[in-house]
VOBA-1610 file (N, C-alpha, C; in pm, whole numbers, padded with zeros to 5 digits, always signed):
BEGIN
Unk+00281+00612+02882Unk+00167+00647+02856Unk+00091+00575+02738Unk-00024+00531+02718Unk-00058+00384+02605Unk-00093+00529+02458Unk-00006+00463+02360Unk-00043+00529+02270Unk-00118+00488+02136Unk-00229+00508+02152Unk-00326+00482+02039Unk-00286+00483+01909Unk-00303+00422+01771Unk-00302+00504+01648Unk-00433+00398+01548Unk-00483+00509+01524Unk-00595+00449+01415Unk-00500+00408+01301Unk-00551+00299+01258Unk-00497+00216+01172Unk-00604+00184+01018Unk-00644+00290+00998Unk-00821+00212+00865Unk-00714+00120+00771Unk-00797+00052+00712Unk-00746-00044+00633Unk-00658-00159+00708Unk-00642-00177+00875Unk-00574-00236+00903Unk-00620-00396+00901Unk-00714-00417+00816Unk-00757-00613+00815Unk-00688-00652+00684Unk-00632-00570+00596Unk-00581-00569+00478Unk-00406-00644+00495Unk-00383-00654+00342Unk-00253-00679+00344Unk-00137-00628+00431Unk-00163-00447+00363Unk+00015-00412+00389Unk-00087-00295+00548Unk-00184-00302+00592Unk-00233-00241+00710Unk-00208-00349+00813Unk-00200-00493+00818Unk-00173-00567+00924Unk-00026-00566+00970Unk+00040-00575+00830Unk+00169-00582+00866Unk+00220-00432+00954Unk+00144-00319+00899Unk+00176-00252+00977Unk+00116-00223+01107Unk+00033-00286+01160Unk-00002-00295+01245Unk+00071-00400+01373Unk+00117-00502+01320Unk+00289-00582+01387Unk+00365-00464+01413Unk+00408-00355+01317Unk+00540-00301+01325Unk+00490-00218+01433Unk+00370-00159+01415Unk+00355-00032+01552Unk+00370-00124+01691Unk+00293-00256+01694Unk+00258-00308+01827Unk+00434-00311+01914Unk+00484-00392+01783Unk+00660-00387+01803Unk+00753-00265+01832Unk+00679-00145+01773Unk+00739-00030+01819Unk+00702+00037+01973Unk+00594-00063+02014Unk+00555+00026+02178Unk+00386+00131+02132Unk+00307+00094+02003Unk+00212+00180+01956Unk+00100+00091+02022Unk-00017+00075+02018Unk-00143+00026+02063Unk-00237+00030+01869Unk-00212-00082+01774Unk-00292-00034+01654Unk-00427-00072+01685Unk-00486+00035+01665Unk-00645-00012+01644Unk-00717+00022+01462Unk-00764-00088+01471Unk-00785-00149+01296Unk-00958-00063+01296Unk-00911+00022+01220Unk-01054+00033+01127Unk-01089-00013+01033Unk-01162-00119+00995Unk-01202-00154+00864Unk-01327-00229+00843Unk-01413-00241+00717Unk-01535-00241+00685Unk-01510-00415+00627Unk-01400-00487+00628Unk-01394-00597+00577Unk-01405-00631+00428Unk-01454-00531+00354Unk-01467-00546+00220Unk-01379-00584+00146Unk-01277-00552+00151Unk-01171-00638+00141Unk-01046-00699+00224Unk-01020-00633+00326Unk-00957-00739+00435Unk-01005-00851+00515Unk-00933-00861+00615Unk-01022-01065+00660Unk-00970-00980+00849Unk-01073-01004+00889Unk-01063-01048+01030Unk-01005-01103+01053Unk-00916-01217+01076Unk-00801-01307+01112Unk-00663-01250+01114Unk-00681-01154+01042Unk-00552-01061+01034Unk-00499-00976+01110Unk-00637-00947+01173Unk-00606-00856+01321Unk-00586-00889+01420Unk-00431-00938+01443Unk-00381-00991+01515Unk-00307-00888+01610Unk-00334-00792+01622Unk-00243-00733+01754Unk-00254-00580+01773Unk-00373-00590+01829Unk-00425-00462+01862Unk-00601-00502+01894Unk-00657-00396+01932Unk-00837-00430+01896Unk-00904-00394+01734Unk-01001-00439+01693Unk-01113-00378+01627Unk-01208-00336+01633Unk-01197-00222+01489Unk-01340-00167+01494Unk-01376-00160+01374Unk-01538-00270+01361Unk-01545-00246+01214Unk-01672-00134+01172Unk-01606-00059+01080Unk-01652+00058+01017Unk-01633+00072+00900Unk-01722+00180+00814Unk-01672+00247+00716Unk-01630+00374+00694Unk-01498+00421+00647Unk-01501+00564+00615Unk-01604+00644+00604Unk-01719+00596+00469Unk-01817+00677+00495Unk-01927+00708+00570Unk-01912+00630+00724Unk-01979+00641+00811Unk-01919+00730+00935Unk-01954+00859+00914Unk-01927+00961+00995Unk-01893+00971+01140Unk-02075+00924+01186Unk-02112+00900+01319Unk-02004+00761+01341Unk-01997+00698+01285Unk-01905+00563+01333Unk-01751+00607+01383Unk-01724+00693+01267Unk-01571+00728+01294Unk-01586+00819+01434Unk-01654+00945+01416Unk-01666+00982+01553Unk-01676+00932+01711Unk-01771+00803+01670Unk-01758+00714+01850Unk-01604+00660+01845Unk-01513+00591+01732Unk-01409+00557+01767Unk-01298+00652+01821Unk-01310+00759+01733Unk-01214+00868+01798Unk-01277+00904+01909Unk-01338+00867+01975Unk-01355+00936+02078Unk-01382+00840+02241Unk-01379+00737+02164Unk-01342+00578+02249Unk-01184+00566+02276Unk-01132+00590+02130Unk-00935+00488+02166Unk-00874+00642+02161Unk-00951+00764+02127Unk-00851+00884+02150Unk-00699+00856+02103Unk-00697+00814+01983Unk-00600+00756+01886Unk-00493+00919+01923Unk-00348+00912+01902Unk-00264+00996+01901Unk-00248+01064+01753Unk-00233+00939+01655Unk-00218+00931+01520Unk-00349+00893+01444Unk-00340+00897+01304Unk-00406+00841+01194Unk-00325+00780+01123Unk-00300+00627+01035Unk-00247+00570+00976Unk-00347+00544+00854Unk-00351+00573+00772Unk-00473+00559+00668Unk-00433+00453+00511Unk-00494+00353+00495Unk-00433+00301+00433Unk-00552+00238+00348Unk-00732+00258+00413Unk-00783+00193+00333Unk-00845+00264+00199Unk-00848+00159+00106Unk-00927+00257+00000Unk-00895+00107-00136Unk-01023+00120-00225Unk-01005+00076-00342Unk-00915+00115-00416Unk-00845-00018-00476Unk-00730+00020-00561Unk-00629-00069-00641Unk-00769-00126-00716Unk-00786-00128-00839Unk-00788-00086-00950Unk-00633-00088-01065Unk-00636-00002-01157Unk-00729-00017-01253Unk-00787-00123-01263Unk-00850-00173-01389Unk-00976-00141-01350Unk-01039-00164-01202Unk-01164-00124-01185Unk-01191+00010-01185Unk-01090+00100-01155Unk-01105+00218-01162Unk-01122+00298-01257Unk-01093+00236-01385Unk-01122+00276-01492Unk-01239+00282-01512Unk-01291+00136-01527Unk-01450+00093-01527Unk-01557+00198-01458Unk-01484+00185-01322Unk-01572+00230-01219Unk-01523+00350-01133Unk-01489+00442-01201Unk-01435+00569-01166Unk-01546+00634-01049Unk-01630+00650-01060Unk-01753+00699-00913Unk-01691+00597-00775Unk-01706+00480-00748Unk-01675+00459-00642Unk-01507+00458-00638Unk-01455+00515-00709Unk-01313+00581-00630Unk-01313+00674-00597Unk-01392+00792-00681Unk-01402+00932-00627Unk-01489+00920-00484Unk-01574+00842-00484Unk-01708+00832-00340Unk-01615+00759-00235Unk-01541+00675-00262Unk-01482+00586-00184Unk-01346+00628-00106Unk-01299+00665-00207Unk-01127+00715-00169Unk-01160+00814-00116Unk-01199+00942-00189Unk-01235+01087-00148Unk-01334+01101-00057Unk-01441+01064-00061Unk-01520+01109+00024Unk-01474+01087+00178Unk-01437+00920+00151Unk-01395+00838+00257Unk-01307+00927+00342Unk-01219+00967+00262Unk-01088+01019+00307Unk-01141+01132+00395Unk-01217+01241+00316Unk-01292+01336+00374Unk-01356+01324+00514Unk-01395+01277+00514Unk-01512+01179+00632Unk-01401+01165+00704Unk-01280+01079+00700Unk-01143+01060+00857Unk-01077+01162+00880Unk-01054+01262+00741Unk-01004+01390+00829Unk-01033+01483+00887Unk-01161+01491+00873Unk-01235+01599+00935Unk-01265+01544+01089Unk-01327+01381+01058Unk-01332+01330+01177Unk-01212+01361+01281Unk-01074+01357+01222Unk-00939+01362+01310Unk-00932+01481+01355Unk-00923+01598+01270Unk-00956+01735+01305Unk-01049+01770+01455Unk-01145+01728+01435Unk-01290+01758+01493Unk-01248+01691+01616Unk-01133+01551+01651Unk-01114+01505+01784Unk-00974+01554+01826Unk-00933+01701+01708Unk-00772+01718+01770Unk-00682+01584+01738Unk-00664+01510+01682Unk-00585+01423+01657Unk-00509+01489+01505Unk-00412+01518+01501Unk-00351+01584+01399Unk-00194+01553+01334Unk-00198+01431+01376Unk-00085+01382+01287Unk-00081+01252+01221Unk-00085+01253+01094Unk-00173+01172+00966Unk-00080+01124+00878Unk-00068+00987+00849Unk+00012+00922+00794Unk-00062+00878+00647Unk-00013+00889+00509Unk-00122+00855+00394Unk-00039+00764+00342Unk-00118+00677+00302Unk-00058+00583+00243Unk-00124+00645+00087Unk-00025+00706-00030Unk-00066+00723-00149Unk+00046+00627-00249Unk+00052+00661-00363Unk+00098+00545-00479Unk+00157+00637-00556Unk+00265+00569-00633Unk+00292+00608-00743Unk+00217+00677-00858Unk+00076+00567-00831Unk-00010+00631-00993Unk-00022+00739-00980Unk-00038+00846-00873Unk-00027+00962-00894Unk+00066+01037-01004Unk+00168+00982-01038Unk+00288+00998-01138Unk+00200+00996-01313Unk+00132+00892-01298Unk+00124+00832-01451Unk+00192+00780-01512Unk+00192+00772-01632Unk+00342+00652-01725Unk+00424+00774-01761Unk+00531+00777-01695Unk+00672+00891-01748Unk+00776+00789-01760Unk+00777+00750-01887Unk+00882+00685-01982Unk+01001+00715-01903Unk+01106+00681-01862Unk+01235+00674-01835Unk+01281+00793-01722Unk+01199+00807-01626Unk+01226+00888-01591Unk+01235+00812-01407Unk+01339+00842-01363Unk+01300+00824-01199Unk+01215+00875-01120Unk+01107+00836-01083Unk+01009+00913-00996Unk+01014+01023-00846Unk+01039+01083-00840Unk+01099+01130-00721Unk+00991+01235-00675Unk+01013+01277-00527Unk+00878+01358-00457Unk+00854+01492-00579Unk+00934+01575-00616Unk+00856+01700-00681Unk+00861+01641-00847Unk+00881+01551-00876Unk+00868+01522-01019Unk+00677+01508-01040Unk+00665+01574-01173Unk+00526+01635-01184Unk+00414+01496-01193Unk+00314+01525-01072Unk+00205+01422-01151Unk+00114+01450-01206Unk+00091+01341-01250Unk-00008+01323-01450Unk-00074+01174-01404Unk-00175+01146-01290Unk-00219+01055-01308Unk-00285+00980-01415Unk-00258+00873-01431Unk-00407+00841-01585Unk-00435+00755-01553Unk-00479+00711-01428Unk-00664+00658-01433Unk-00732+00740-01287Unk-00815+00678-01251Unk-00915+00729-01128Unk-00861+00712-00994Unk-00748+00591-00992Unk-00740+00533-00866Unk-00633+00655-00854Unk-00544+00656-00925Unk-00397+00775-00903Unk-00458+00903-00882Unk-00564+00947-00937Unk-00623+01084-00943Unk-00717+01118-00827Unk-00775+00993-00770Unk-00796+00965-00584Unk-00728+00996-00552Unk-00599+00991-00522Unk-00514+00985-00428Unk-00411+01097-00421Unk-00419+01117-00539Unk-00380+01297-00554Unk-00451+01378-00504Unk-00551+01375-00531Unk-00678+01468-00474Unk-00650+01441-00321Unk-00655+01340-00272Unk-00604+01340-00084Unk-00478+01419-00044Unk-00377+01368-00109Unk-00234+01457-00122Unk-00321+01618-00056Unk-00378+01685-00176Unk-00429+01780-00200Unk-00466+01838-00056Unk-00582+01775-00017Unk-00668+01779+00059Unk-00612+01796+00202Unk-00487+01703+00242Unk-00464+01706+00361Unk-00344+01802+00358Unk-00281+01891+00254Unk-00245+01984+00250Unk-00338+02118+00285Unk-00450+02106+00232Unk-00523+02251+00254Unk-00580+02234+00432Unk-00611+02087+00481Unk-00624+02090+00611Unk-00499+02126+00707Unk-00403+02128+00678Unk-00266+02170+00747Unk-00283+02299+00703Unk-00271+02409+00613Unk-00297+02527+00643Unk-00449+02568+00722Unk-00529+02520+00716Unk-00676+02538+00807Unk-00726+02521+00904Unk-00607+02372+00978Unk-00646+02303+01087Unk-00548+02315+01141Unk-00400+02283+01097Unk-00283+02244+01170Unk-00257+02098+01190Unk-00343+02033+01062Unk-00290+01878+01034Unk-00152+01895+00992Unk-00109+01791+01052Unk+00040+01722+00973Unk+00027+01606+00943Unk+00110+01600+00825Unk+00062+01483+00755Unk+00233+01469+00704Unk+00229+01283+00672Unk+00338+01253+00629Unk+00267+01153+00508Unk+00325+01197+00314Unk+00260+01123+00260Unk+00333+01027+00176Unk+00300+00898+00156Unk+00428+00828+00085Unk+00363+00762-00001Unk+00461+00774-00111Unk+00393+00750-00213Unk+00469+00628-00282Unk+00405+00522-00278Unk+00515+00363-00298Unk+00484+00319-00404Unk+00551+00192-00446Unk+00555+00148-00555Unk+00469+00018-00571Unk+00568-00086-00614Unk+00489-00207-00619Unk+00507-00320-00487Unk+00425-00327-00388Unk+00483-00396-00269Unk+00445-00536-00264Unk+00514-00626-00183Unk+00528-00726-00217Unk+00602-00814-00122Unk+00605-00938-00110Unk+00656-01051-00046Unk+00547-01041+00152Unk+00569-01058+00245Unk+00482-01134+00304Unk+00591-01113+00426Unk+00526-01146+00583Unk+00571-01107+00714Unk+00667-01228+00742Unk+00823-01189+00742Unk+00917-01289+00767Unk+00836-01423+00856Unk+00833-01364+00988Unk+00725-01492+01048Unk+00620-01552+01006Unk+00534-01502+00910Unk+00452-01596+00846Unk+00305-01577+00920Unk+00300-01439+01008Unk+00231-01417+01131Unk+00099-01361+01021Unk+00152-01282+00879Unk+00034-01209+00820Unk+00086-01240+00662Unk+00009-01205+00591Unk+00079-01177+00456Unk-00014-01147+00334Unk-00013-01174+00205Unk-00080-01072+00116Unk-00179-01230+00059Unk-00333-01175+00105Unk-00431-01290+00053Unk-00535-01201+00006Unk-00612-01214-00120Unk-00647-01139-00177Unk-00806-01233-00275Unk-00916-01213-00236Unk-01062-01310-00301Unk-01127-01177-00380Unk-01149-01202-00463Unk-01045-01235-00600Unk-00875-01184-00570Unk-00758-01256-00662Unk-00664-01188-00636Unk-00665-01151-00791Unk-00547-01005-00796Unk-00536-00977-00889Unk-00357-00959-00847Unk-00271-00915-00763Unk-00161-00915-00749Unk-00077-01016-00829Unk+00045-00919-00920Unk+00115-01071-00971Unk+00174-01165-00902Unk+00263-01140-00809Unk+00319-01250-00752Unk+00233-01356-00654Unk+00093-01319-00595Unk+00053-01420-00518Unk-00045-01511-00665Unk-00045-01425-00780Unk-00122-01513-00857Unk+00003-01624-00920Unk+00095-01534-00947Unk+00196-01638-00991Unk+00256-01755-00895Unk+00231-01732-00760Unk+00266-01821-00670Unk+00147-01990-00653Unk+00020-01883-00665Unk-00092-01988-00709Unk-00088-02048-00825Unk-00033-02016-00921Unk+00037-02099-01032Unk+00132-02206-01018Unk+00215-02167-00937Unk+00359-02250-00926Unk+00283-02352-00845Unk+00203-02352-00724Unk+00145-02462-00651Unk+00054-02543-00706Unk-00011-02514-00814Unk-00110-02590-00915Unk-00228-02506-00916Unk-00282-02406-00824Unk-00411-02362-00792Unk-00444-02281-00932Unk-00380-02258-01000Unk-00423-02189-01141Unk-00343-02285-01272Unk-00385-02284-01340Unk-00324-02347-01476Unk-00208-02270-01519Unk-00209-02127-01528Unk-00101-02052-01609Unk-00118-01891-01535Unk+00009-01829-01578Unk-00045-01678-01546Unk-00046-01597-01663Unk-00174-01509-01653Unk-00127-01408-01779Unk-00081-01295-01773Unk+00014-01301-01842Unk+00070-01142-01903Unk-00009-01044-01962Unk-00062-00972-01855Unk-00081-00842-01886Unk-00080-00746-01980Unk-00060-00781-02123Unk+00062-00680-02192Unk+00188-00718-02223Unk+00235-00762-02343Unk+00340-00803-02361Unk+00404-00713-02463Unk+00361-00653-02511Unk+00387-00563-02668Unk+00400-00401-02610Unk+00451-00362-02474Unk+00512-00250-02453Unk+00656-00178-02541Unk+00686-00101-02502Unk+00832-00111-02565Unk+00949-00057-02432Unk+00957-00221-02372Unk+01056-00252-02262Unk+01121-00384-02355Unk+01269-00392-02296Unk+01314-00468-02352Unk+01294-00650-02347Unk+01165-00677-02272Unk+01097-00802-02319Unk+00933-00763-02330Unk+00910-00653-02326Unk+00769-00613-02373Unk+00669-00670-02276Unk+00707-00670-02126Unk+00601-00644-02019Unk+00650-00533-01935Unk+00545-00512-01857Unk+00539-00373-01808Unk+00690-00388-01676Unk+00685-00270-01606Unk+00844-00268-01523Unk+00818-00214-01396Unk+00810-00253-01285Unk+00764-00199-01163Unk+00844-00191-01077Unk+00880-00118-00960Unk+00984-00090-00834Unk+00893-00158-00720Unk+00976-00303-00698Unk+00897-00335-00615Unk+00973-00338-00466Unk+00875-00309-00361Unk+00946-00315-00228Unk+00897-00400-00102Unk+00960-00417-00023Unk+00918-00553+00033Unk+00815-00481+00174Unk+00712-00505+00215Unk+00592-00515+00241Unk+00700-00477+00414Unk+00729-00520+00458Unk+00799-00528+00585Unk+00853-00389+00582Unk+00980-00395+00490Unk+01050-00233+00440Unk+00933-00131+00481Unk+00844-00164+00395Unk+00746-00021+00383Unk+00728+00013+00485Unk+00660-00089+00593Unk+00565-00065+00708Unk+00680+00014+00819Unk+00787-00035+00767Unk+00872+00031+00882Unk+00913+00138+00827Unk+00856+00178+00703Unk+00858+00348+00680Unk+00776+00444+00731Unk+00630+00349+00781Unk+00527+00406+00827Unk+00575+00474+00971Unk+00627+00317+01068Unk+00680+00399+01173Unk+00751+00472+01203Unk+00839+00523+01111Unk+00907+00607+01130Unk+00816+00756+01063Unk+00757+00740+01006Unk+00664+00872+00959Unk+00653+00917+01049Unk+00570+00838+01118Unk+00482+00883+01277Unk+00553+00886+01353Unk+00678+00832+01412Unk+00788+00922+01474Unk+00865+01077+01423Unk+00867+01080+01305Unk+00854+01196+01254Unk+00795+01345+01289Unk+00664+01291+01316Unk+00569+01405+01327Unk+00558+01393+01469Unk+00603+01295+01530Unk+00591+01296+01662Unk+00724+01398+01745Unk+00786+01428+01654Unk+00924+01512+01714Unk+00876+01638+01632Unk+00757+01675+01588Unk+00750+01786+01560Unk+00763+01831+01411Unk+00818+01764+01333Unk+00887+01780+01179Unk+00736+01840+01130Unk+00754+01907+01014Unk+00666+01975+00943Unk+00612+01820+00849Unk+00476+01894+00757Unk+00460+01770+00656Unk+00535+01782+00562Unk+00530+01624+00514Unk+00645+01552+00407Unk+00593+01500+00318Unk+00638+01491+00250Unk+00630+01371+00123Unk+00763+01295+00082Unk+00728+01176+00099Unk+00790+01043+00083Unk+00813+00933-00065Unk+00916+00924-00103Unk+00879+00812-00220Unk+00967+00660-00164Unk+00895+00585-00147Unk+00923+00411-00056Unk+00954+00330-00215Unk+01051+00315-00232Unk+01114+00193-00406Unk+01252+00168-00341Unk+01305+00116-00445Unk+01456+00058-00423Unk+01506+00158-00583Unk+01438+00197-00674Unk+01532+00253-00793Unk+01578+00136-00829Unk+01505+00036-00830Unk+01538-00072-00979Unk+01406-00102-00969Unk+01429-00116-01129Unk+01226-00209-01174Unk+01294-00312-01250Unk+01220-00384-01215Unk+01139-00538-01248Unk+01081-00585-01355Unk+01079-00660-01480Unk+00985-00648-01575Unk+00923-00776-01506Unk+00781-00815-01533Unk+00716-00904-01497Unk+00798-01017-01552Unk+00811-01038-01637Unk+00891-01168-01698Unk+00994-01200-01559Unk+01064-01043-01556Unk+01221-01092-01474Unk+01159-01136-01333Unk+00995-01129-01288Unk+01013-01157-01177Unk+00941-01299-01188Unk+00887-01349-01323Unk+00843-01472-01308Unk+00996-01546-01371Unk+01088-01528-01410Unk+01184-01620-01381Unk+01287-01597-01246Unk+01253-01535-01151Unk+01312-01534-01020Unk+01231-01620-00967Unk+01087-01632-00973Unk+00991-01722-00903Unk+01054-01853-00953Unk+01067-01899-01095Unk+01107-02036-01117Unk+01227-02056-01051Unk+01368-01993-01028Unk+01428-01986-00900Unk+01444-02070-00812Unk+01350-01950-00788Unk+01302-01945-00565Unk+01268-02040-00545Unk+01165-02124-00644Unk+01084-02201-00599Unk+01126-02336-00642Unk+01216-02343-00743Unk+01288-02435-00835Unk+01091-02514-00873Unk+01020-02441-00930Unk+00913-02508-00994Unk+00867-02421-01106Unk+00809-02466-01229Unk+00782-02415-01355Unk+00682-02325-01309Unk+00646-02190-01412Unk+00551-02110-01394Unk+00514-02086-01527Unk+00421-02164-01538Unk+00349-02156-01707Unk+00290-02058-01750Unk+00308-01956-01862Unk+00251-01850-01859Unk+00151-01820-02041Unk+00084-01729-02030Unk+00034-01705-02166Unk+00012-01538-02169Unk+00057-01493-02322Unk+00012-01377-02301Unk-00115-01344-02335Unk-00129-01192-02272Unk-00277-01150-02242Unk-00287-01002-02315Unk-00345-00915-02311Unk-00359-00784-02359Unk-00360-00695-02247Unk-00289-00550-02303Unk-00298-00460-02189Unk-00411-00464-02114Unk-00366-00423-01987Unk-00527-00330-01917Unk-00550-00221-01916Unk-00653-00155-01913Unk-00681-00029-01919Unk-00619+00047-01792Unk-00535+00153-01806Unk-00496+00249-01711Unk-00357+00211-01658Unk-00287+00097-01712Unk-00165-00010-01673Unk-00032+00154-01746Unk+00042+00156-01613Unk+00131+00269-01688Unk+00274+00138-01729Unk+00318+00171-01811Unk+00464+00088-01863Unk+00607+00041-01794Unk+00634+00184-01701Unk+00752+00154-01625Unk+00722+00257-01509Unk+00715+00229-01373Unk+00731+00300-01286Unk+00837+00247-01168Unk+00918+00338-01175Unk+01029+00330-01088Unk+01074+00436-00985Unk+01090+00401-00850Unk+01079+00524-00732Unk+01267+00588-00720Unk+01239+00693-00699Unk+01414+00731-00598Unk+01317+00765-00471Unk+01396+00702-00405Unk+01380+00691-00238Unk+01486+00738-00146Unk+01574+00862-00214Unk+01682+00926-00136Unk+01642+00989+00021Unk+01567+01067-00004Unk+01461+01134+00103Unk+01448+01080+00196Unk+01391+00976+00182Unk+01316+00880+00282Unk+01453+00804+00354Unk+01550+00772+00254Unk+01688+00701+00348Unk+01723+00834+00418Unk+01761+00903+00359Unk+01831+01052+00428Unk+01738+01144+00532Unk+01637+01125+00551Unk+01592+01214+00669Unk+01476+01118+00760Unk+01454+01015+00711Unk+01408+00928+00840Unk+01479+00807+00871Unk+01593+00803+00803Unk+01641+00700+00817Unk+01633+00537+00787Unk+01533+00531+00690Unk+01463+00422+00624Unk+01599+00336+00576Unk+01602+00194+00586Unk+01662+00084+00540Unk+01580-00012+00481Unk+01557+00005+00376Unk+01497-00103+00289Unk+01578-00280+00295Unk+01612-00360+00429Unk+01719-00424+00375Unk+01662-00567+00352Unk+01510-00608+00294Unk+01424-00689+00290Unk+01411-00698+00124Unk+01421-00519+00046Unk+01342-00547-00063Unk+01424-00619-00186Unk+01476-00703-00165Unk+01526-00757-00317Unk+01406-00879-00377Unk+01439-00899-00526Unk+01348-01003-00553Unk+01337-01147-00476Unk+01442-01169-00495Unk+01435-01312-00446Unk+01405-01318-00282Unk+01440-01209-00215Unk+01380-01242-00109Unk+01231-01201-00058Unk+01164-01142-00153Unk+01011-01095-00150Unk+00970-01221-00189Unk+01013-01301-00293Unk+00954-01392-00359Unk+00963-01526-00266Unk+01066-01543-00199Unk+01067-01621-00114Unk+00971-01586+00027Unk+01014-01499+00096Unk+00944-01451+00190Unk+00762-01474+00172Unk+00720-01435+00037Unk+00541-01438-00019Unk+00580-01596-00016Unk+00652-01701-00085Unk+00607-01832-00095Unk+00566-01893+00004Unk+00717-01828+00142Unk+00664-01919+00267Unk+00529-01881+00324Unk+00475-01776+00311Unk+00341-01767+00370Unk+00245-01854+00278Unk+00241-01823+00171Unk+00186-01915+00064Unk+00160-02036+00100Unk+00229-02108+00152Unk+00181-02233+00199Unk+00150-02248+00329Unk+00119-02147+00405Unk+00073-02188+00520Unk-00069-02056+00537Unk-00061-01933+00456Unk-00150-01830+00537Unk-00276-01880+00443Unk-00404-01839+00467Unk-00493-01768+00413Unk-00591-01718+00537Unk-00724-01650+00512Unk-00788-01582+00649Unk-00938-01658+00559Unk-01013-01617+00651Unk-01159-01683+00660Unk-01272-01522+00693Unk-01343-01527+00630Unk-01412-01404+00654Unk-01492-01430+00841
//
């Protein structure tokens, strides 16, 4: 029996990698994306339905056509700095769009739901390894919007039997080892692709957003996880629900934090090229340190993040950087 899975945001960075992993696992990933930040060229592994989360009628039509067995929900606005200056967009799109999606799924009796949440729901908690039961204190509208969706999923679980797996993850990096898909944004805002633009001469220098944090070298510390490892966890989450397990929250990270300067130093080693940098001010809403504990995902899902080392993530991103781009 063919198992269709609706993947919102399947034309984006993480969603496109998830579609490849789903197809390899025997599912048919049906991408639902409005291409605001995604790329149709990245939709390589299953059917494409162009649509917006705010369009309930379009969602209903897609559910009726494909009758998916589950939803994996990546689509969202996700830039912290932008969220601080434009909070209405984040509540409208992330929360309002997710409400539309959840109600459409419930109406179609598609009751298995995997949600892409974020460590931003925790806020800035210095010196704490963030785990599933750590208090959530988001410090920006992006994190607040994601926490609201988590609560929404719990409420629909109580009311309608929707079962969800919620993944809170940290800084996603790297690219598909085969370079079929990768990380490409316009404009680019993420550290590693920006840094590789500098390495390859497309940008003059990398701006360090904040060098006066109370960390060993003054820059923010983040827990980086390889995108291929991350999407493997989503397939495992889907199988968790298929096996009849209850709703569950999992953190996805490595437990190791690296500063921005450490990432830059590693890029110099991997590429054997210089990375010019200059100091800039902090960005509004940025937390100082975010590091995950992922024991639950390892123990309960059997997750094994085999590619999530800093050299491997940068090397895979560098390989994609040499060949990868999309066109609208």
